[in-house]
C-alpha positions in Angstrom: -3.3 -6.4 -18.5 -2.2 -7.4 -22.0 -0.2 -6.2 -25.0 -3.3 -4.4 -26.4 -3.2 -2.0 -23.6 0.5 -1.4 -23.9 0.1 -0.5 -27.6 -2.6 2.1 -26.7 -0.5 3.7 -24.0 0.4 7.3 -25.0 3.3 7.6 -22.5 6.6 6.6 -24.2 7.7 3.8 -21.9 9.3 0.3 -22.1 7.0 -2.7 -22.2 8.1 -3.6 -18.7 7.2 -0.1 -17.4 3.9 -0.2 -19.3 2.9 -3.4 -17.5 3.9 -1.9 -14.2 1.8 1.2 -14.9 -1.2 -0.9 -15.7 -0.8 -2.9 -12.5 -0.4 0.2 -10.4 -3.5 1.8 -11.9 -5.4 -1.4 -11.2 -4.2 -1.2 -7.6 -5.5 2.3 -7.2 -8.8 1.2 -8.6 -8.8 -1.8 -6.2 -8.3 0.5 -3.2 -11.2 2.6 -4.4 -13.3 -0.5 -5.0 -12.8 -1.6 -1.4 -13.6 1.8 0.0 -10.1 2.4 1.4 -9.6 5.8 -0.2 -9.2 9.2 1.5 -10.6 11.6 -1.1 -7.7 12.8 -3.3 -5.1 12.1 -0.5 -2.6 9.4 0.3 -0.4 7.5 -2.2 0.5 4.1 -3.7 4.0 4.3 -5.0 6.1 1.8 -6.9 9.8 1.8 -7.9 10.5 1.8 -11.6 12.3 -1.2 -13.0 16.0 -0.5 -13.3 15.6 3.0 -11.7 16.4 2.8 -8.0 15.6 6.4 -7.4 12.5 6.9 -9.6 8.9 6.0 -8.7 5.5 6.0 -10.1 2.8 7.7 -8.1 -0.6 9.4 -8.6 -1.2 13.0 -9.7 -2.5 15.2 -6.9 -6.1 16.1 -7.3 -7.3 13.0 -9.0 -9.7 10.5 -7.4 -8.3 6.9 -7.2 -10.9 5.8 -9.8 -9.6 8.5 -12.2 -6.1 7.0 -12.2 -4.9 5.5 -15.5 -1.6 4.0 -16.7 -1.1 7.2 -18.7 -1.6 9.8 -15.9 0.7 8.2 -13.4 3.7 10.4 -12.7 7.4 9.7 -12.4 9.0 11.3 -9.3 12.2 11.2 -7.4 12.5 10.2 -3.7 11.5 13.7 -2.7 8.3 13.5 -4.8 9.5 16.0 -7.4 8.2 15.5 -10.9 10.6 14.0 -13.4 9.8 15.0 -17.0 6.8 16.8 -18.3 3.2 16.0 -17.4 -0.1 17.9 -17.4 -0.7 17.0 -13.8 1.5 17.6 -10.7 2.5 15.4 -7.8 2.1 16.2 -4.2 5.8 16.3 -2.9 4.7 16.9 0.7 2.6 13.7 0.6 5.5 11.7 -0.7 7.6 12.4 2.5 6.7 9.0 4.0 6.9 7.0 0.7 10.2 8.6 -0.4 11.8 7.9 3.0 10.9 4.2 2.9 11.9 3.7 -0.7 15.2 5.5 -0.3 16.2 3.4 2.7 14.8 0.0 1.9 16.0 -1.8 -1.2 13.6 -4.7 -0.4 10.5 -2.5 -0.6 9.5 -1.6 -4.1 5.9 -0.6 -3.4 4.3 1.4 -0.5 0.6 1.8 0.2 -0.6 4.3 2.8 -4.3 4.4 4.0 -6.5 6.1 6.6 -9.4 3.7 6.9 -11.7 4.0 9.9 -10.6 0.6 11.3 -6.9 1.3 10.8 -7.1 4.8 12.3 -9.0 3.4 15.3 -6.3 0.9 16.0 -3.6 3.5 15.4 -5.1 5.5 18.3 -4.9 2.7 20.8 -1.8 2.6 23.1 -1.5 -1.2 22.5 -1.8 -1.0 18.8 -2.7 -4.2 17.0 -4.1 -7.1 18.8 -2.5 -10.4 17.7 -5.3 -12.6 19.1 -7.4 -12.8 15.9 -6.6 -14.8 12.7 -5.3 -11.8 10.8 -3.7 -10.0 13.8 -1.7 -13.2 14.6 -0.2 -13.0 11.1 1.3 -9.6 12.0 3.0 -10.6 15.2 6.5 -9.1 15.4 6.0 -7.5 12.0 4.7 -4.1 13.0 6.6 -0.9 13.8 5.0 2.1 15.6 5.8 5.7 15.0 4.7 8.5 17.4 2.5 11.2 15.9 4.4 14.4 15.0 1.7 16.1 13.1 1.0 16.0 9.3 3.8 14.1 7.7 5.5 16.9 5.7 9.0 17.5 6.9 12.3 15.8 6.0 13.5 16.0 9.5 11.0 13.4 10.5 12.2 10.8 8.0 15.0 9.3 10.1 12.6 8.8 13.0 10.0 7.1 10.8 12.7 4.8 9.4 13.9 4.0 12.9 10.3 3.1 13.9 9.9 0.9 10.8 13.3 -0.9 11.3 13.3 -4.1 9.2 9.6 -4.5 9.3 7.0 -4.1 6.5 4.2 -2.6 8.4 4.4 0.9 10.0 1.6 2.2 12.2 1.6 6.0 12.3 0.2 6.6 15.8 -3.1 8.7 15.8 -2.8 8.7 12.0 -2.9 5.6 9.8 -0.9 2.8 8.3 1.9 2.3 5.7 2.8 -1.1 4.3 5.6 -2.0 1.9 6.6 -5.1 0.0 8.7 -6.3 -3.0 5.9 -5.6 -5.5 2.4 -4.3 -6.0 0.6 -7.6 -5.5 2.4 -8.5 -2.3 1.9 -5.0 -0.9 -1.8 -5.2 -1.6 -1.9 -8.7 0.0 -0.2 -7.4 3.2 -2.5 -4.3 3.3 -5.5 -6.6 3.1 -4.2 -8.6 6.1 -3.7 -5.4 8.0 -7.1 -4.0 7.1 -8.9 -7.3 8.1 -6.9 -7.4 11.4 -8.1 -3.9 12.2 -11.7 -4.5 11.3 -12.0 -7.7 13.4 -10.2 -6.0 16.3 -12.7 -3.1 16.2 -15.7 -5.5 16.0 -14.4 -7.7 18.8 -14.0 -4.7 21.0 -17.8 -4.1 20.7 -18.6 -7.6 22.0 -18.9 -8.1 25.8 -16.5 -10.5 27.4 -12.8 -11.4 27.3 -11.0 -12.3 24.1 -9.5 -15.8 23.8 -5.7 -15.2 23.9 -3.3 -17.0 21.5 0.1 -18.1 22.8 3.2 -16.3 21.6 4.5 -19.6 20.1 1.4 -19.9 17.9 1.6 -16.2 17.0 5.2 -16.5 15.9 4.5 -19.6 13.8 1.4 -17.9 12.2 3.4 -14.7 11.5 6.3 -16.7 10.0 3.9 -18.7 7.7 2.1 -15.6 6.6 5.3 -13.8 5.7 6.5 -16.9 3.8 3.3 -17.1 1.9 3.6 -13.5 0.7 7.3 -13.7 -0.1 7.8 -17.2 -1.5 4.6 -18.2 -3.3 2.3 -17.0 -6.0 -0.6 -16.5 -3.6 -0.3 -12.7 -3.7 -0.3 -12.6 -7.5 -3.3 -14.9 -7.7 -5.2 -12.9 -5.1 -4.5 -9.6 -6.8 -5.4 -10.9 -10.3 -8.7 -12.4 -8.9 -9.6 -9.2 -7.2 -9.0 -7.2 -10.4 -11.1 -9.7 -12.4 -14.0 -9.4 -9.8 -13.7 -5.6 -10.0 -13.8 -5.5 -13.7 -16.8 -7.9 -13.9 -18.8 -5.5 -11.6 -17.5 -2.2 -13.0 -16.5 -2.8 -16.5 -13.5 -1.1 -18.1 -11.5 0.9 -15.5 -10.3 3.6 -17.9 -10.6 4.6 -21.6 -8.8 1.9 -23.6 -8.9 -0.6 -20.8 -9.2 -4.0 -22.7 -8.1 -6.5 -20.1 
């Protein structure tokens, strides 16, 4: 993610935005690398620096491994395209993202996924278990929103926001998950915790016998420490960068002109 890439970027943007575009494109490729995609659907969105109502997002119709820094789109909180671009956004799909971005100044990046494990947990009345290592890190940090059909309509936005409250994880009942944090790396880190919690919960459910319960005091401490690790250390950046290095070692350049 260096200056060489910024020089080759055809979109006329500032150096800060160029770096953000590269990091967001890397995040799309990471989601694809881990198998967390949903064909051409879902979004990862990030707020533009110095632009509180403008966001970068993928063009509708592209696979996640086709995302490049150049073909990311700039949209407003309703998902409408700003400026000219050969590709178009999916405004309907931005209903969830736009609602969170517009209401939460502390959330600059939102990732929405529909993985098997997450969808399975979203179907369960009790939602996430907090009795595994990753689930304990989410104790008190998850909001739940009742299913109202495909997330398309503005009238649902206030109810989604009420369900999210001041949390950073929103379970869309019978649907999927949305996570949001202050930047791309921290949002990816939180998503990874959520995904691992869901996977372990699903596997534990297939094993006969009762689960070992964790006390609420331990869960609270674990959740507090996990939130502090994300917010107040460089762990998320280190993890994200390491994941990107691993991906590039295995897959090579992620797009034409990728020289990281």
